[in-house]
C-alpha positions as CSV (number, residue, x, y, z in Angstrom):
1,M,-41.9,173.2,45.8
2,V,-42.6,170.7,48.5
3,M,-42.1,167.9,46.0
4,R,-38.8,169.4,44.9
5,S,-37.6,169.7,48.5
6,S,-38.5,166.0,49.1
7,L,-36.6,164.9,46.0
8,L,-33.5,166.8,47.1
9,A,-33.7,165.3,50.6
10,V,-33.9,161.8,49.1
11,L,-30.9,162.5,46.8
12,A,-28.9,163.9,49.7
13,A,-29.6,160.8,51.8
14,A,-28.6,158.5,48.9
15,C,-25.3,160.4,48.5
16,M,-24.6,160.1,52.2
17,A,-25.3,156.4,52.1
18,C,-23.0,155.9,49.1
19,G,-20.3,157.9,50.8
20,A,-20.5,155.8,53.9
21,Y,-20.3,152.6,51.9
22,A,-17.3,153.8,50.0
23,Q,-15.5,154.6,53.2
24,T,-16.1,151.0,54.5
25,P,-12.7,149.2,54.2
26,T,-12.7,146.1,52.0
27,K,-9.7,143.9,52.7
28,I,-9.2,141.1,50.1
29,A,-6.6,138.3,50.0
30,V,-5.7,135.7,47.5
31,I,-4.4,132.2,48.0
32,S,-3.3,129.3,45.9
33,F,-5.4,126.7,47.8
34,Q,-4.0,123.7,45.9
35,G,-0.4,125.0,46.4
36,A,-1.1,125.6,50.1
37,I,-2.2,122.0,50.5
38,I,0.8,120.6,48.7
39,G,3.1,123.0,50.6
40,T,2.1,121.9,54.1
41,K,4.0,119.1,55.8
42,D,0.9,117.0,55.9
43,G,0.4,117.5,52.2
44,Q,4.0,116.6,51.4
45,K,3.7,113.5,53.6
46,A,0.5,112.4,51.8
47,A,2.1,113.0,48.4
48,K,5.1,110.8,49.4
49,E,2.8,108.0,50.6
50,L,0.8,108.2,47.4
51,E,3.9,108.0,45.3
52,T,5.1,105.0,47.3
53,K,1.8,103.2,46.9
54,F,1.7,103.6,43.2
55,A,5.4,103.0,42.5
56,P,4.8,99.3,41.5
57,K,2.0,100.3,39.1
58,K,4.2,102.9,37.5
59,K,6.9,100.3,37.1
60,Q,4.5,97.9,35.5
61,L,3.3,100.5,33.0
62,S,6.8,101.5,32.2
63,D,7.7,97.8,31.5
64,Q,4.6,97.5,29.3
65,Q,5.6,100.6,27.4
66,T,9.1,99.3,26.8
67,E,7.9,95.9,25.6
68,L,5.4,97.6,23.2
69,Q,8.2,99.9,21.8
70,S,10.4,96.8,21.3
71,L,7.7,95.0,19.3
72,N,7.1,98.2,17.2
73,D,10.8,98.3,16.4
74,Q,10.8,94.7,15.3
75,L,7.8,95.3,13.1
76,R,9.3,98.3,11.5
77,K,12.8,96.8,10.9
78,G,11.5,93.4,9.7
79,S,8.6,94.6,7.5
80,N,10.6,94.0,4.3
81,T,12.1,90.6,5.3
82,M,9.6,88.7,7.5
83,S,6.8,86.6,6.0
84,Q,3.3,88.0,5.7
85,D,2.0,85.6,8.3
86,K,4.8,86.6,10.8
87,Q,4.1,90.3,10.1
88,A,0.3,89.8,10.6
89,Q,0.9,87.9,13.8
90,L,3.3,90.6,15.1
91,E,0.8,93.4,14.2
92,R,-2.0,91.6,16.1
93,E,0.3,91.3,19.1
94,V,1.2,95.0,19.0
95,E,-2.4,96.0,18.7
96,E,-3.4,93.7,21.6
97,K,-0.6,95.0,23.9
98,N,-1.3,98.6,23.0
99,K,-5.0,98.2,23.9
100,R,-4.0,96.5,27.2
101,L,-1.6,99.3,28.0
102,Q,-4.2,101.9,27.4
103,R,-6.7,100.1,29.6
104,D,-4.2,99.6,32.4
105,T,-3.1,103.3,32.2
106,Q,-6.7,104.5,32.4
107,D,-7.4,102.2,35.3
108,A,-4.3,103.4,37.1
109,N,-5.1,107.1,36.5
110,D,-8.7,106.6,37.7
111,E,-7.5,104.9,40.9
112,W,-4.8,107.6,41.4
113,N,-7.3,110.5,40.9
114,A,-9.8,108.9,43.3
115,E,-7.1,108.5,46.0
116,Q,-5.7,112.0,45.4
117,Q,-9.1,113.5,45.6
118,R,-9.8,111.7,48.9
119,L,-6.5,113.1,50.4
120,L,-7.2,116.6,49.1
121,Q,-10.7,116.7,50.6
122,S,-9.4,115.5,54.0
123,L,-6.6,118.1,54.0
124,G,-8.7,120.7,52.4
125,Q,-11.3,120.7,55.1
126,R,-8.6,121.3,57.8
127,L,-7.0,124.0,55.7
128,I,-10.2,125.9,55.2
129,A,-10.6,126.1,59.0
130,V,-7.1,127.7,59.1
131,V,-7.9,130.1,56.3
132,T,-11.2,131.1,58.0
133,K,-9.5,131.8,61.3
134,Y,-6.6,133.7,59.7
135,A,-9.1,135.9,57.7
136,K,-11.1,136.7,60.7
137,D,-8.1,137.5,62.9
138,N,-6.6,139.7,60.2
139,G,-9.8,141.5,59.2
140,Y,-10.1,140.1,55.6
141,T,-13.6,140.4,54.1
142,M,-12.8,138.0,51.3
143,V,-10.2,135.4,50.4
144,V,-10.1,134.3,46.7
145,D,-8.6,131.0,45.5
146,V,-6.5,131.8,42.5
147,S,-5.6,128.1,41.9
148,N,-9.2,127.4,40.9
149,P,-9.5,127.7,37.1
150,N,-13.1,128.8,37.6
151,T,-12.0,131.9,39.6
152,P,-12.0,134.9,37.2
153,V,-8.9,136.6,38.6
154,L,-6.9,138.4,35.9
155,Y,-4.4,140.1,38.3
156,A,-3.5,140.0,42.0
157,S,-0.6,141.7,43.7
158,S,1.8,139.4,45.5
159,A,1.4,141.7,48.5
160,I,-2.1,140.2,49.2
161,D,-1.1,136.6,48.6
162,I,-1.4,134.8,51.9
163,T,-0.5,131.3,50.7
164,Q,2.8,131.0,52.6
165,D,1.2,132.5,55.8
166,I,-1.5,129.8,55.7
167,I,1.1,127.1,55.1
168,S,3.1,128.3,58.1
169,L,0.0,128.6,60.3
170,Y,-1.3,125.2,59.3
171,D,2.1,123.5,60.1
172,K,2.2,125.2,63.5
173,T,-1.2,123.6,64.3
174,S,-0.3,120.1,63.0
175,V,2.1,117.5,64.4
176,N,2.1,115.3,61.3
177,G,3.8,115.6,58.0
178,G,7.3,115.4,56.5
179,P,9.2,116.6,53.4
180,A,8.5,114.9,50.1
181,S,8.4,115.7,46.4
182,V,5.0,116.1,44.7
183,P,4.3,113.0,42.5
184,A,2.5,112.8,39.2
185,A,-0.3,110.4,38.1
186,P,1.0,106.9,37.0
187,G,0.1,107.3,33.3
188,T,1.2,111.0,32.8
189,P,4.5,112.9,33.0
190,A,5.3,114.3,36.4
191,P,5.6,118.1,36.8
192,K,9.1,119.4,37.0
193,P,11.3,118.9,39.0
194,S,9.6,115.6,39.9
195,T,10.7,112.5,38.0
196,P,8.4,111.9,35.0
197,A,6.1,108.9,35.0
198,P,5.6,106.7,32.0
199,G,4.2,108.5,29.0
200,T,1.2,107.7,26.9
201,P,0.9,104.3,25.2
202,A,2.7,103.9,21.8
203,K,0.6,103.6,18.8
204,K,1.0,101.2,16.0
């Protein structure tokens, strides 16, 4: 009887603890962290500066692509009329220029990604401080980054999305920045509505 009473007391205490835990409010928000960075004035300014810096390289890759396409057209149209030596020479030239374009495109993309990552880290650290303050001031117990592909979020209501609030709060605390479109890497098409960059190298 004593053992049974003790067991009932333990179960009662556990139920009370579960009930108290269940009544504790859990306030969760979601944010597109990458979108917030790009949406701030500082992020837009950085994107514009990055686009300007890489404009000459994008022009160079575009010219290389055009030249390679022209050589491919010559090879295709003259395959039945040009001599074997001329055709072999043109094929070697196409192969060489195609390899060079691939190398230049990869180098440009590597440089672009490194520079973009540096900018994102710098802005990201400042944005995290804004998110942290916002969450504490508004009683959020958790803020989930839905722009991270490793975040397993299947659904989130727009009512708990604080991305625009964070952008506005960040801009109020920053004196830098300015409007600009979001650029794409030099060797890949730009996301709409930005102007697309040169495509992938043509193959022989």
